[in-house]
C-alpha positions in Angstrom: -0.8 40.3 11.0 2.4 42.1 11.6 3.6 39.9 14.7 2.5 36.8 12.6 4.8 37.9 9.5 7.6 38.5 11.8 7.6 35.6 13.5 7.3 33.4 9.8 10.4 35.4 9.0 12.1 34.9 12.0 11.7 31.3 11.8 12.6 31.4 8.1 15.7 33.1 8.6 17.1 30.7 11.3 16.0 27.6 9.2 18.1 29.1 6.2 20.9 30.2 8.1 21.4 26.8 9.7 21.0 24.8 6.3 23.4 27.2 4.3 25.9 26.7 7.3 25.6 22.9 7.2 25.9 22.6 3.4 29.0 24.9 3.4 30.5 22.7 6.3 29.7 19.4 5.3 30.0 19.4 1.5 33.2 19.8 -0.5 33.7 23.4 -2.2 34.0 21.2 -5.4 30.6 20.2 -4.8 28.8 23.2 -3.3 27.8 24.9 -6.4 26.0 21.8 -7.8 24.2 21.0 -4.1 23.2 24.8 -3.8 21.8 24.7 -7.4 19.6 21.9 -6.6 18.5 23.2 -3.3 17.4 26.6 -5.2 15.6 24.8 -8.0 13.7 22.5 -5.6 12.6 25.6 -3.4 12.0 27.6 -6.4 9.9 24.8 -8.0 7.3 25.2 -5.6 6.6 29.0 -6.3 5.0 28.8 -9.7 3.1 25.3 -8.4 1.5 27.5 -5.6 0.4 30.4 -7.9 -1.5 27.5 -9.9 -2.8 26.0 -7.0 -3.4 28.4 -4.0 -6.1 30.9 -5.7 -8.5 28.1 -7.1 -8.1 26.2 -3.8 -9.0 29.1 -1.8 -11.9 30.3 -3.7 -13.5 27.1 -5.1 -13.1 24.7 -2.1 -12.4 26.6 1.2 -14.3 29.8 0.8 -17.7 28.2 0.3 -17.0 26.5 3.7 -16.8 29.7 5.4 -19.7 31.7 3.8 -22.0 33.1 6.6 -24.6 30.7 7.6 -22.7 27.4 6.6 -22.0 24.9 9.7 -18.2 25.2 9.0 -18.6 29.0 9.4 -20.2 28.5 12.9 -17.6 26.3 13.9 -14.4 28.2 12.7 -15.9 31.7 12.8 -14.8 32.5 16.3 -11.0 31.8 14.7 -11.3 33.0 11.3 -14.4 35.1 11.0 -16.8 34.4 7.8 -17.4 36.1 4.7 -14.7 37.3 1.6 -11.3 36.3 1.8 -11.7 33.8 5.0 -11.0 30.7 2.6 -7.6 32.3 1.8 -7.2 32.8 5.8 -8.2 29.3 6.5 -5.4 28.0 3.9 -2.9 30.0 5.7 -3.7 28.2 8.7 -3.6 24.8 7.4 -0.3 25.5 5.7 1.1 26.5 8.8 0.0 23.2 10.7 1.4 21.3 7.8 4.7 23.3 7.9 4.5 22.7 12.0 3.8 18.8 11.4 7.0 18.8 9.3 9.2 20.3 11.4 8.0 17.9 14.4 8.5 15.0 12.1 12.0 16.3 11.2 12.6 16.5 14.9 11.8 12.7 15.5 13.6 11.5 12.3 17.1 11.0 13.6 19.3 11.3 10.5 17.8 14.9 10.1 18.1 15.7 13.8 21.6 14.6 14.3 22.8 15.4 10.9 25.5 17.9 12.3 27.0 14.8 14.3 26.6 12.0 11.6 28.2 13.8 8.7 32.2 14.9 9.3 33.0 18.2 8.0 34.1 18.4 4.3 38.0 18.4 3.8 39.0 21.8 2.1 41.9 21.7 -0.2 45.2 23.5 0.7 45.0 25.5 -2.7 41.6 26.4 -4.2 42.7 27.9 -7.4 40.2 27.9 -10.4 36.9 26.3 -9.6 36.7 24.5 -12.9 40.2 22.9 -12.5 39.3 21.8 -9.0 35.7 20.4 -10.3 37.9 18.3 -12.9 40.4 17.0 -10.5 37.7 16.1 -7.8 35.7 14.2 -10.4 38.8 12.0 -11.3 39.7 11.1 -7.5 38.2 7.6 -5.7 34.8 8.6 -4.7 35.5 6.8 -1.3 38.8 8.6 -0.4 37.5 10.9 2.1 36.1 8.2 4.3 37.2 5.0 3.8 34.7 3.3 6.1 31.9 4.4 3.6 29.7 6.9 5.7 30.7 10.0 4.0 31.6 8.6 0.8 27.8 7.4 0.2 26.7 11.1 0.5 29.7 12.3 -1.7 29.0 9.7 -4.1 25.2 10.8 -4.4 25.9 14.4 -4.7 28.9 13.9 -7.1 26.3 12.3 -9.5 23.4 15.1 -8.9 21.6 15.8 -12.1 17.8 16.8 -12.7 17.1 13.1 -12.6 18.3 13.2 -8.9 15.9 15.9 -8.1 13.0 13.5 -9.5 14.3 10.6 -7.1 14.0 12.8 -4.3 10.8 13.9 -5.0 9.7 10.2 -5.5 11.1 9.5 -1.8 9.4 12.6 -0.3 6.1 11.4 -1.8 6.4 7.9 -0.7 7.3 8.9 2.9 5.1 11.9 3.4 1.7 11.0 1.9 -0.4 8.2 3.1 0.7 5.5 0.8 -0.1 2.0 1.5 3.7 0.3 1.4 4.4 -2.3 -1.6 2.9 -2.4 -4.9 -0.6 -1.5 -5.7 -0.9 0.8 -2.8 -3.6 2.9 -4.0 -3.3 5.9 -6.7 -0.1 7.6 -5.0 1.6 4.2 -4.5 0.8 2.9 -8.0 2.0 6.1 -9.3 5.3 5.6 -7.2 5.7 2.3 -8.7 5.2 3.5 -12.1 8.0 5.8 -11.8 10.4 3.4 -10.3 9.3 0.8 -13.0 10.3 3.8 -15.5 13.5 5.0 -13.9 15.0 1.6 -12.4 13.2 -1.6 -13.0 13.0 -1.0 -17.0 14.4 2.5 -17.7 13.0 4.3 -20.2 12.5 8.2 -21.4 14.6 11.1 -21.7 15.5 11.3 -17.7 16.1 7.6 -17.5 18.6 7.8 -20.4 20.4 10.6 -18.8 20.6 8.8 -15.6 22.0 5.5 -16.9 24.4 7.0 -19.5 27.3 7.0 -17.1 26.1 6.4 -13.5 29.1 7.8 -11.6 27.9 6.4 -8.2 28.3 2.6 -9.9 31.9 3.2 -10.7 33.3 1.7 -7.6 31.0 -1.2 -7.8 32.4 -1.9 -11.4 35.9 -1.8 -10.2 35.3 -4.6 -7.8 33.6 -6.6 -10.2 36.3 -6.2 -12.8 38.9 -6.9 -10.1 37.0 -10.5 -9.1 36.4 -11.4 -12.9 40.2 -10.8 -13.8 39.2 -11.0 -17.7 41.6 -12.4 -20.2 41.6 -12.1 -23.9 39.8 -15.7 -24.3 37.0 -14.7 -22.1 33.4 -14.5 -23.4 31.8 -12.2 -20.8 28.2 -12.0 -20.2 26.6 -8.8 -18.7 23.1 -9.0 -17.5 21.5 -5.4 -17.0 24.1 -3.5 -19.2 22.3 -0.2 -18.5 24.0 2.8 -20.5 27.3 0.5 -21.4 29.7 1.7 -19.1 31.0 -1.3 -17.5 31.1 -3.5 -20.6 33.0 -0.8 -22.2 35.5 -1.0 -19.6 35.8 -4.7 -19.7 36.4 -4.9 -23.4 39.4 -2.9 -22.7 40.8 -6.3 -21.5 40.6 -7.7 -24.9 37.9 -10.2 -24.0 34.5 -10.8 -26.0 31.4 -9.9 -24.6 27.5 -10.0 -24.6 25.5 -7.1 -23.0 21.7 -7.9 -22.3 19.1 -5.6 -21.2 15.3 -5.7 -21.1 15.0 -2.2 -21.6 15.3 -0.9 -25.4 16.6 2.4 -24.3 19.3 0.7 -22.4 20.1 -1.3 -25.4 20.5 1.6 -27.4 22.6 3.6 -25.0 25.3 0.5 -25.0 25.1 0.2 -28.9 26.0 3.8 -29.2 28.7 3.6 -26.5 30.1 0.9 -27.9 29.6 1.1 -31.5 33.4 0.2 -32.2 33.7 -2.8 -30.6 30.2 -3.9 -32.1 31.3 -3.3 -35.7 34.7 -5.4 -34.8 32.4 -8.2 -34.0 33.8 -8.3 -30.3 30.5 -7.2 -28.6 26.7 -8.3 -29.1 24.0 -6.2 -27.5 20.8 -8.3 -26.9 17.3 -7.1 -25.7 16.0 -9.8 -23.2 15.1 -10.6 -19.8 17.5 -12.4 -17.5 14.7 -14.9 -16.6 14.6 -16.1 -20.6 17.7 -15.4 -22.3 17.8 -16.1 -26.0 21.5 -17.2 -25.7 23.0 -20.9 -26.4 24.1 -23.0 -23.9 27.3 -23.2 -22.7 28.8 -20.4 -24.4 30.3 -18.0 -21.9 33.1 -18.4 -19.6 32.1 -15.5 -17.3 28.7 -13.6 -16.2 27.8 -11.0 -14.1 25.1 -8.6 -13.3 25.5 -5.2 -10.8 22.4 -3.7 -9.0 19.7 -5.6 -11.1 19.4 -9.0 -9.4 16.9 -7.5 -6.5 14.3 -6.8 -9.4 14.4 -10.1 -10.8 13.0 -13.6 -10.1 16.3 -14.9 -8.6 15.9 -18.6 -9.1 14.7 -18.2 -12.8 17.6 -15.8 -13.8 20.2 -18.0 -11.9 18.8 -21.0 -13.9 19.3 -19.3 -16.8 23.1 -18.2 -16.2 23.8 -21.9 -15.2 22.5 -22.9 -18.7 24.6 -20.4 -20.7 27.9 -20.6 -19.0 30.4 -23.2 -20.0 31.7 -25.7 -17.6 34.3 -23.7 -15.2 32.6 -20.7 -16.1 32.5 -18.2 -13.2 29.5 -16.0 -11.9 29.9 -12.6 -10.1 26.4 -10.8 -8.9 26.7 -7.4 -6.9 23.7 -6.8 -5.1 22.2 -5.0 -1.9 21.9 -6.8 1.3 18.7 -6.5 3.3 17.8 -3.7 5.5 20.3 -1.2 3.5 20.7 2.3 5.0 18.8 5.1 3.0 22.3 6.6 1.8 22.6 3.1 -0.4 18.9 2.5 -1.3 16.1 4.8 -0.2 13.0 3.1 1.8 10.8 3.9 -1.2 13.2 1.4 -3.4 13.7 -1.3 -0.5 10.2 -2.1 -0.3 9.9 -2.8 -3.9 13.2 -5.0 -4.1 14.1 -8.5 -3.2 17.0 -8.6 -1.0 18.2 -12.0 0.3 20.1 -13.2 3.0 23.4 -14.9 2.5 21.9 -18.4 3.1 19.1 -17.6 0.9 21.4 -16.8 -1.8 23.8 -19.9 -1.4 20.9 -21.9 -1.6 19.5 -20.4 -4.7 23.0 -21.0 -6.4 23.0 -24.6 -5.2 19.6 -25.2 -6.3 20.4 -23.8 -10.1 23.6 -26.0 -10.2 26.4 -23.8 -9.3 29.4 -24.8 -7.2 31.6 -23.0 -4.7 28.9 -20.5 -3.9 30.3 -17.7 -1.7 28.6 -14.4 -0.4 30.8 -11.7 0.6 29.5 -8.6 2.5 30.7 -5.0 1.3 30.2 -2.0 3.1 27.5 -3.7 5.5 24.9 -3.0 3.0 26.0 -4.8 -0.3 26.8 -8.3 -1.2 29.4 -9.8 -3.8 28.3 -13.2 -4.7 30.4 -15.6 -6.6 30.0 -19.0 -7.8 31.3 -21.4 -10.6 29.8 -24.2 -12.9 31.3 -27.6 -11.9 34.0 -28.5 -14.9 
């Protein structure tokens, strides 16, 4: 018993020492508080869960297996013995085997095994000063300033937006990757549960956590900047945004002096957009509509430009483009920002990619032409994103 406890504690000490060193080396000082807090919260969440699970599991399910005279007792008896408390002993053995299997899986998963080499060290500021002031300064800076190539920027962008809902996404990814889930929609009870969570937080966000997530998606600010640059809005433009989320983008677009209509099929997102842009709605410069992209209740030829960001992959692409072609006026311009096929996990985890519709450039061009758009163009961004542009023939 003493030897086992020593070896377990020694292994935990080595793992924690390496993990803490990695965090302090790879994560900027302005983000370390958030990252350590999230790490400790996830770790601490398992303790009360174990108190609820371990006792009943050992007493009601494993202990009967090791009562004297049972077949399993004869099989495992030479190792664990039979009689009182042997169910708990079996549970400890199973736990150890699972931890060992998890370690082996991490060894063969290259992003974890080579994380020391893949992620560059964080840049420390010349003067640290007050942490609150440093945090405010860092939050105001461009998210990709550390690494223009995008490698570290994705990680930095993720941790900058860490909130409790980020922990939930992490748990969804772990569930989908670790448990024997059949890939795709309808993959058994666990797969269906993952599908339901993705629906609730991504496809059609609803609920308190989803509202907190999409109220101001910091990770999307760079995309908003890119699309606004391409749109080059004027005061006489009437913009249509599909998938408006919390209304952050349309708020920034309205600062150009244009008029806008924001559409989302989620009632919670529509309410967020209305609350964020109440003044523009009162002035008559913004209309917020709850509807699906495939069935827009909007007049033909009403808009001079339209856009959608991080939403096209959850839609019926041809149907959505046909609707956009109908509501855009002659000469109207379309800008779609979406995810390319086979994106890295830092852009879209596999649990999401398996439930998304990502198109090759040739497929997007063909869909745009079939919908009646002219001058279709697909520009690759950061090797994992696509900026799609087209116009309605004059």
